[in-house]
C-alpha positions as CSV (number, residue, x, y, z in Angstrom):
1,M,125.6,44.0,50.9
2,G,122.1,46.0,50.4
3,M,120.4,47.9,52.3
4,H,117.0,46.8,54.2
5,K,114.2,49.1,52.9
6,K,112.0,50.6,56.0
7,A,108.4,49.1,55.4
8,I,105.2,50.4,57.3
9,R,102.3,48.6,57.5
10,L,99.2,50.4,56.2
11,F,95.0,50.3,56.2
12,V,92.5,52.9,55.1
13,A,89.3,53.2,57.6
14,I,86.7,55.4,59.3
15,P,87.3,56.7,62.7
16,M,84.3,55.9,65.1
17,P,82.7,58.8,66.8
18,R,82.0,59.4,70.5
19,V,78.7,58.3,70.2
20,V,79.5,55.0,68.8
21,Q,82.5,54.5,70.9
22,E,80.0,54.8,74.2
23,E,77.8,52.5,72.4
24,V,80.5,49.8,71.8
25,V,81.7,50.3,75.6
26,R,78.5,50.1,76.9
27,I,78.1,46.3,74.7
28,Q,81.8,45.6,75.6
29,K,80.6,45.6,79.2
30,K,77.9,43.4,79.1
31,V,79.7,41.1,77.0
32,V,83.0,40.7,79.7
33,T,81.5,38.1,81.6
34,S,80.1,36.0,78.9
35,V,83.5,36.1,77.3
36,P,86.4,36.3,79.7
37,S,88.9,35.5,76.8
38,A,87.7,38.7,74.6
39,C,90.6,41.1,73.9
40,F,88.2,44.2,73.8
41,V,88.9,47.2,71.3
42,T,89.9,50.2,73.4
43,P,87.5,53.4,72.4
44,G,90.0,55.5,70.6
45,Q,91.2,52.6,68.1
46,L,87.7,51.8,66.9
47,H,87.3,52.0,63.5
48,S,85.8,50.5,60.2
49,T,88.6,49.6,57.9
50,L,87.8,50.2,54.5
51,V,90.9,48.4,52.2
52,F,94.0,46.7,54.7
53,I,97.3,47.5,52.0
54,G,100.1,45.9,54.4
55,E,103.4,46.6,54.5
56,V,105.2,48.7,51.9
57,P,108.0,50.7,51.5
58,V,107.9,54.3,53.5
59,A,108.8,56.3,49.9
60,S,105.3,54.6,48.6
61,V,103.2,56.7,51.5
62,S,103.4,59.8,49.8
63,A,101.8,58.3,46.5
64,I,99.1,56.4,48.4
65,D,97.8,59.7,49.8
66,N,98.7,61.4,46.6
67,E,95.8,58.4,45.3
68,L,93.3,58.6,48.5
69,V,93.5,62.7,47.9
70,S,91.7,62.2,44.3
71,I,88.9,60.0,45.9
72,E,85.9,62.1,45.4
73,H,82.7,60.8,47.7
74,E,79.6,62.4,49.4
75,P,79.3,62.4,53.2
76,F,76.8,59.7,54.2
77,S,75.1,58.8,57.2
78,L,75.9,55.2,58.4
79,T,73.8,53.1,61.3
80,L,75.8,51.0,63.9
81,G,74.0,47.5,63.4
82,P,73.8,44.3,65.1
83,L,76.6,42.7,67.0
84,D,77.7,39.5,65.0
85,F,80.4,36.9,65.2
86,F,82.8,35.3,62.4
87,A,86.5,33.4,62.4
88,V,89.1,35.1,60.4
89,Q,89.7,33.1,57.9
90,G,93.6,32.0,57.6
91,Q,94.2,33.2,61.2
92,R,93.7,31.5,64.7
93,R,91.4,34.5,66.4
94,A,87.2,35.5,65.7
95,I,86.1,38.4,66.3
96,V,82.7,40.3,67.5
97,F,81.7,43.1,65.8
98,C,78.8,45.3,65.0
99,R,77.6,45.2,61.7
100,L,77.5,48.4,59.4
101,V,75.5,48.2,56.1
102,S,75.4,50.9,53.6
103,T,75.7,51.3,49.9
104,A,77.9,54.1,50.2
105,L,79.8,52.5,52.9
106,T,80.7,49.7,49.9
107,V,81.2,52.2,46.8
108,L,83.5,54.0,49.0
109,A,85.4,50.7,50.2
110,D,85.6,50.1,46.2
111,K,86.6,53.5,45.5
112,V,89.8,53.3,48.1
113,A,90.5,49.7,47.0
114,T,91.2,50.4,43.4
115,A,92.6,53.4,44.4
116,V,95.4,51.7,46.2
117,V,95.6,48.1,44.7
118,P,99.3,49.0,43.1
119,W,100.1,48.6,46.7
120,M,97.6,45.7,48.1
121,K,99.8,42.3,49.2
122,N,96.8,40.2,49.3
123,D,93.4,40.1,47.5
124,R,90.6,41.8,49.5
125,G,88.3,39.7,49.5
126,A,83.9,40.4,49.9
127,F,83.5,43.5,51.9
128,V,82.0,43.3,55.0
129,G,81.2,46.8,56.4
130,H,81.5,46.4,60.6
131,V,83.3,47.7,63.5
132,T,85.4,45.2,65.9
133,V,84.0,44.8,69.6
134,A,86.7,42.2,70.6
135,R,89.1,39.7,69.3
136,M,89.1,36.2,71.0
137,P,90.8,33.0,70.4
138,R,89.5,31.0,67.2
139,D,88.6,28.2,69.4
140,V,86.1,29.9,71.6
141,N,83.2,28.3,72.1
142,R,81.1,29.6,69.2
143,V,77.4,28.6,70.8
144,E,78.3,30.6,73.8
145,I,79.5,33.3,71.4
146,E,76.1,33.5,68.7
147,R,74.0,33.4,72.1
148,V,76.1,36.7,73.4
149,C,75.3,38.1,69.9
150,Q,72.1,37.6,69.6
151,K,71.1,38.7,73.0
152,A,72.5,41.7,72.9
153,V,70.8,44.9,72.1
154,V,73.0,47.1,69.7
155,D,71.5,51.0,70.2
156,P,71.2,51.7,66.1
157,V,73.6,54.6,66.8
158,T,73.0,56.5,63.3
159,F,76.3,59.2,62.5
160,T,77.4,60.9,59.1
161,V,80.9,59.4,57.9
162,D,82.8,63.1,56.4
163,H,85.8,61.9,56.2
164,F,88.3,58.8,56.2
165,V,91.8,58.1,57.3
166,L,95.2,56.3,56.3
167,Y,96.5,54.5,59.2
168,Q,100.2,53.1,60.4
169,A,99.7,50.3,62.3
170,R,102.2,48.9,64.9
171,L,102.6,45.6,66.0
172,T,103.3,45.7,69.9
173,P,102.9,43.0,72.4
174,E,100.1,44.8,73.6
175,G,98.3,44.9,70.4
176,S,98.1,46.7,67.6
177,V,98.6,50.6,68.0
178,Y,97.2,53.0,65.0
179,T,98.9,56.7,64.2
180,V,96.8,58.7,61.8
181,T,99.2,59.4,58.9
182,N,96.5,61.5,57.0
183,S,92.8,62.4,56.7
184,Y,90.4,62.8,53.9
185,I,87.6,65.0,53.6
186,L,84.6,63.7,51.9
187,D,82.3,66.3,49.8
């Protein structure tokens, strides 16, 4: 009988600073009455995913870490953009998010994807920089969500990205729980 290899679920992301967390909570409070089926992301879990790696053997974590630590990229500024909405392809959910548009962000995401491609389980598709504000059932009233997104005024908070993080994601009945595996300084 073969041994079952322990696997963990990994992704690489930029954690959101307190100033962004505060703005997202403000937005969530405005959205909650319009979208009662929304499941809001808690402030400490807010991030911008650069690459979702997926399930990997625990033994691969050190090799992934070695690749990520070798990435060279300067710190850069990001600004929280307007609220938007899309249905997640291949899944039964939709998300409301704040856009993060930056050439430097896209370049960093590409560098990370190149570094971890041997461990990625799926094609990552086109990169869309964003911070998820809420998740909801895919069959939510799209017209209402789009109206809420258009009405919402997002304070264009600007912050400096000076590091990125390798997270482990554990799926629980209450939702995903993210744990920092390692942090990588941009310089």
